[in-house]
C-alpha positions as CSV (number, residue, x, y, z in Angstrom):
1,M,-34.3,162.8,3.7
2,E,-38.0,163.1,4.5
3,S,-38.9,161.7,7.9
4,I,-41.4,162.0,10.7
5,P,-41.3,160.6,14.2
6,T,-42.6,157.0,14.1
7,E,-45.3,157.8,16.7
8,N,-47.0,159.9,14.0
9,C,-46.4,157.4,11.2
10,V,-49.7,156.1,9.8
11,F,-48.1,152.7,8.8
12,C,-46.5,152.3,12.2
13,Q,-50.0,152.9,13.7
14,V,-51.5,150.2,11.4
15,V,-48.7,147.8,12.3
16,E,-49.3,148.4,16.1
17,G,-53.0,148.0,15.7
18,K,-53.8,151.6,16.7
19,L,-55.4,152.1,13.3
20,P,-57.8,149.6,11.7
21,S,-56.7,147.7,8.6
22,Q,-57.9,144.9,6.5
23,K,-54.9,142.6,6.7
24,V,-54.2,140.2,3.9
25,Y,-50.8,138.9,4.9
26,E,-48.6,138.9,7.9
27,D,-45.3,137.3,9.1
28,E,-42.7,138.3,11.6
29,E,-41.3,141.2,9.6
30,V,-43.9,142.1,7.0
31,L,-47.6,143.2,7.0
32,A,-49.8,143.6,3.9
33,F,-53.2,145.3,4.1
34,R,-55.7,146.9,1.7
35,D,-55.3,150.5,0.9
36,I,-58.1,152.6,2.4
37,H,-58.2,154.8,-0.7
38,P,-57.7,152.3,-3.5
39,S,-56.8,153.5,-6.9
40,A,-57.2,150.0,-8.5
41,P,-59.6,147.1,-8.2
42,V,-56.9,145.4,-6.1
43,H,-54.7,147.8,-4.1
44,I,-52.7,146.3,-1.3
45,L,-49.7,147.8,0.6
46,V,-46.9,145.7,1.8
47,V,-44.8,147.2,4.5
48,P,-42.0,146.2,6.9
49,K,-43.3,146.1,10.4
50,K,-40.2,147.9,11.7
51,H,-39.9,151.5,10.6
52,V,-36.4,151.0,9.0
53,A,-36.4,154.0,6.7
54,A,-38.6,156.8,5.3
55,N,-38.4,155.5,1.8
56,L,-36.4,153.4,-0.6
57,G,-33.8,156.1,-1.1
58,D,-32.9,156.0,2.6
59,V,-32.3,152.3,2.9
60,T,-28.8,151.4,3.9
61,A,-26.8,148.3,2.8
62,K,-27.4,146.9,6.3
63,Q,-31.2,147.2,5.8
64,A,-31.3,145.9,2.2
65,Q,-32.4,142.4,3.3
66,I,-35.9,143.8,4.1
67,L,-36.3,144.7,0.4
68,A,-36.0,141.1,-0.6
69,K,-38.5,140.1,2.1
70,L,-41.0,142.7,0.9
71,Q,-40.7,141.4,-2.7
72,L,-41.2,137.8,-1.6
73,A,-44.2,138.8,0.5
74,A,-45.6,140.8,-2.4
75,A,-45.5,137.8,-4.7
76,K,-47.3,135.7,-2.2
77,V,-50.0,138.4,-1.6
78,A,-50.5,138.8,-5.4
79,Q,-51.0,135.1,-5.9
80,K,-53.4,135.0,-2.9
81,A,-55.3,138.0,-4.3
82,G,-55.6,136.2,-7.7
83,I,-53.6,138.7,-9.6
84,S,-51.7,136.6,-12.2
85,E,-49.9,139.6,-13.6
86,F,-49.3,142.3,-11.0
87,S,-47.6,145.6,-10.9
88,Y,-45.9,147.4,-8.1
89,R,-44.2,150.8,-8.1
90,T,-41.8,152.8,-6.0
91,N,-42.7,156.3,-5.3
92,T,-39.7,157.7,-3.5
93,G,-39.9,161.3,-2.4
94,K,-42.5,164.0,-2.3
95,S,-42.1,164.9,-6.0
96,A,-42.8,161.3,-6.9
97,G,-46.1,161.2,-4.9
98,Q,-44.9,159.6,-1.7
99,S,-47.2,160.6,1.1
100,V,-46.4,158.2,4.0
101,W,-42.8,158.3,5.2
102,H,-42.4,154.7,6.2
103,L,-40.5,152.4,3.8
104,H,-43.0,150.4,1.9
105,Y,-41.3,150.1,-1.4
106,H,-44.6,151.3,-2.6
107,Y,-45.9,147.8,-3.1
108,H,-49.2,149.0,-4.2
109,L,-50.2,145.6,-5.6
110,Q,-52.6,146.8,-8.2
111,G,-54.6,144.7,-10.5
112,G,-58.0,143.5,-11.5
113,W,-58.5,145.7,-14.4
114,K,-60.2,144.2,-17.4
115,G,-58.8,144.6,-20.9
116,G,-55.5,146.4,-19.8
117,E,-57.2,149.6,-18.6
118,D,-55.0,152.0,-16.6
């Protein structure tokens, strides 16, 4: 399990308002904000406000409900962002490219390409 103390977690700092972000959605348990280094015309991260796990592989059965909340929030954010067909991915673990150890189900809502470009 990859983990860092939550006081050093970039996403925890964004949730707490210690780091600036461009919020696009927020409810009691979920925050969505624009990625500061976008890799797509639309690149939004959807994260649980509570640091429940380092990544998807560390989620327990007791914590599984947050995954559904992230998915529902991602759909709302995609609709609001005007992405009719959106993609999201899960990068779980260092070898898959995960760089922030705060569960975010890597909802990089990416879209806005013209003509199916990658």
